[in-house]
N, C-alpha and C positions, 0 to 999 in steps of 0.2 A: 505680160508680154512674153512671147516665146522666141527663142533664137536671137537674143540681144547681142551677145558678145562672141566674136569669132576667136577661136583658139588656133585653128588650122583651117585650111579651106574646106575640109569635110567634117570638122568637129566643132560643135557649138555648145555654149552653156545655156541652160534653160532657167528662166525666172518666172515662177507662177505665184499668185497670191496664196498665202498660207504655207508655202514651202520655203524654208530657209536653209542655207548651206553655210556651215561654219568655216569653210576654207575656200580658196580660189584654186583653179586647176594647177597653177604654178606651185602651190604649197600643199596640195592635197596628199595625204598619206593613207587614204582609205582603201588600200590595196586588198585588205582581207574582208572588207565589208561587202555584203551582197548588194548588187545594183537594185534600183527601184524602178518598177514599171509604172508609168503614169499614162493619163489620157486613154483609159480603157485598153491598156496593153499595147499601145501604138509606139510609145517612146520609152526607152530604157535610159535612166540617168544614174550617175554616181551619187550616192547619198552624202558624200563629203563635200563635193564642190558643184554639183549640178551639171557636170559634163555629159553631153549626149553620147551614150555608148551604144546606141542602136546600130 
């Protein structure tokens, strides 16, 4: 399922089969980690919490 949990009106987390996120947006400290592009480069997410950063 994509776009399950709303963080702010324009930011959402993404949950896809086979991709797990060790943290939640409220506790994520992956500020130095590179974002991950998924869905053939259409969506960019935080590797720590799955927050849509597109």
